[in-house]
N, C-alpha and C positions, 0 to 999 in steps of 0.2 A: 586459647582457641577463640573465646569471647572478645579478646582485645584484638585479635587479627580481624574477627568479623566487624567489631566497632571500626576499626581503621579502614576496612574495604567500604563500609555504607557512608562514612564520613567523606572519604575521598570521592567516591562515586556520587555523592551528592553535590560536592565541589565541582566535579567535571560537567554534571547536569546543568548547574546554574551557568557555567561557563559556555555550555553549548547554546542554552535558552538566550544568553546575551547576544551571542552571535546572530541568532535568529533575528532578534529584534534590531540588531545594528543594520543586519543586510537583508532587509524584507524583499528585495527585489526578486532574489532566487526563489523564495517560496512562491511569491505572487505569481511569476511566470509559469512555475509548475501548476500552481492551483488553478490558474486561468484555463488551461488544456482542457480538463474535464468539465468545466463550467461551460464553455464555449460550445463543446461538443453536446453537451446536454440541451443547451438552448438551440444550437444548428438543428439536431435530430427533432426537437420537437417542434419548431416552428417553421422550419424549412421543409424538412422531409417528414414531419410528423403526420400531416393528412395521408400520404401515400401509404406509409407504413402503418397507420390505424386502419385504412381500408383494407390492406392486405392481411390484417389480423382479425377482420370481421366486424368492426365496430363503426365503419362507415367513414367517409372521408372528410367529413366535419367534426367527428369527434375524436379527439387526440387522447382523451384520458386513459384508454386502455394500453396505448402506448407508451404513454408517460410512466404509468405503473411499471411495465415491462422494462423500461430504459434505466430508471432511477438505482434500482440494485446493481445493476452493472456498471453504472458511473461511479457509484460509492467504492466498488472494488478497483477500477480505474484511479479513483483519487488516491490510494494508496499506493499504487504503482508509480503514480507521477511524483507524489510527494517524498517518495524515498529517494528517487533521484538525486534530491539535494544533500540526502545522507552521504551519498558514495561521493558527491563532490567535496563536501565538508571533511570527510576523513582523508581524502586526497591532499586536500591543501594542508591540513594539520602534518600529514607526512612530508611533504614537499618545502614547508616553510621553517623546519628546524624544531618547532615546538615539541614534537615527540621525544626528539633527543634530548631536549632540556628537560622534559618530565621524568626522562630515564634516569637522570643524575640527582633528582630529589627523592626526598624518602615518601614516596607515595604508593599505595597499592597499584601494581602494575595493571591490573584489569580494569581499573575505575576508568581509565581513558575511554575503553571500548563501551564500558557499561553507560558511562555519560552519554555517548552518541547514540546508543541504541533508546534509552529512556527518552531522551530529549527528541529523538525522531518519532517514537511512538505517541508521544503528546502532542506533537506537532501534526502527526497525521490525524489524532483525533479532532484537533480543531478544524483541520481541513475538511473533515468527514461532516462535522457540524455545520460548517459553512455551505458545504455542497447540499447537505440533507436539506437546509433551510432554503435554498433557492429551488429543491425540486418540490418542497411542500409549497412555495410560493406560486409556483406553476401548475399546481394541481393534484400531486402526489399525496396518496391517502393509502393508510393500512389500518382500516377500521375492524378487520377480522382478527387481527394479531392480539393474543392474550400477552400479559406481562410476562409470563416464563418465555414466549417466543421471541420478543422484544429483547429478554435478557440474552436469550441464545443467539440471537443476532447480534446484539454488541459484542459477546464474547468470540464470536467468529472473526467480526472485523479486527478486535484486539490481536486475535491470533494469528490472523492472516498479515495483519501490519508487522507484529513481531519477527514473522518468518521473513518477510520481504525486506525488512530493515538490516537482520544478518547478513543476508545475500547482499544487500547494498554495501554494507560495511566491508565484505570481503572484496566487492568489485573495485571500492576507493581504495584499500590496501593495494591491490594487485596493479593499479593503473599508475604510469609514470607522472602524471601531471591531471590536474583537475579537468582539462578539456577532455581529456581521453576517458577519466572516470565518467563523465556525461555522456560520452558515445557508448562506453562498456555498458552503461546501466539502461540504454534505451529498448532492450526488451521488456523492461518492465513497464513501459507505455505501449510498446508494439503487441504484446500478448492479448491483452484485451480487446484489441482492435480485431483479432481472428478468433475470437470466443464467441460465446453466445450473449454479449453485451447487447449488439444493436438488432440482431434478426436470431431467429429459432436455427438451432443446428441443421433440421431437417429441410430449411429452406436453401441451405447452400449446396454448391455442387458435390456430389456423391464422392469424388475422389479427395475434396477437401475435408469432409465432415470428420474423418479420424483426426486431423492436425488440430480442429476446433474442440474436439471433445475430449482429446488426452493431453490435456495441459492444465495447470494448476488453476487458472481462473473460471473456467467454466463450471467445475463442480461447485466452486465456492459461490457463484453466481446463482446457480439453480437452487443452492440451499438457502441463500439469503432470501430468494424470490418466494420458496416455499414457506419461510418463517414469516415474511411480511406480508404475502399475499395468498396463502393457503394452497399454492399449487403444490403438485407432487415432487416431493423430495427424492424417495426412492434410496439408490446408493450413494446419491451425491454427497451425504452428509458425513459418513465415515470417510469417503475418498477425499473430501475438501479437508477434514481434520488430519487424515494421514499425510496429504500434501504438506499443510502447515507444518507438521511435526517434523516431516523430513528436510523440508527446506530450512526449517529454523536451526537443526541440528547440523546440516551440511553448512549453512552460513557460519554458525558458531565455530565448528572446529576448523574451517578454511580461514576464518579471521584470525583466530587465536594462533594457528599455524604461521600465517603472514606476519601477524605482529610480533611474535616472539622471535622471528628470525629476521625482520627486516633491520638493517643496521644505520637506515638513514635517520 
């Protein structure tokens, strides 16, 4: 039992190093995905921020209220955009024959997927640090959050990243090629656009509000805002955790099923 666990940990660590080396050798994919939330952050703050802040009651010349509102949503969008690279990377492995090679070697079978997942979560955390630094540079502040609330916010981001990563792995395994994987994973960027990232849900048309409310990004965003800014969390906290656990379980069993039966 212990030897099997040791083998799994050793092989997973090897696969993690392999995936991190791929990120270092091919940074253009990560850079392109990371630029999307950064550009949206700067666009909405400096182009639309005056109008948005006036609509939120802070005056047309004061963007600070809108920056505080926007940054938590952009952080969740960063997770979605970064995990698209995971779907592409998994699909590349499946189509280039390296997985078939791994299956002929004496390595732990699950280590291939674990390496992708852990590597992706680490990449997401690095992306969040960069986007968060940009947010702080343009004026985002969270002066009222306690150390426990910061820890809870970090835990929520990690849990959300883990959940979306497993979904992205399943998307990569189910796609016939990397291009298709990139297209299949586009909802991970599209869903934050129709959530409460940029405007409150009650500012949306009535027929559209259920679409924005009953999806995984909105409760996670509202929970993160509550932790960092002191706004009302309500039921969003447990709903966000439930979404994360459900998506992680779905992604894990979906990925495991596809990986076990794929003969490529």
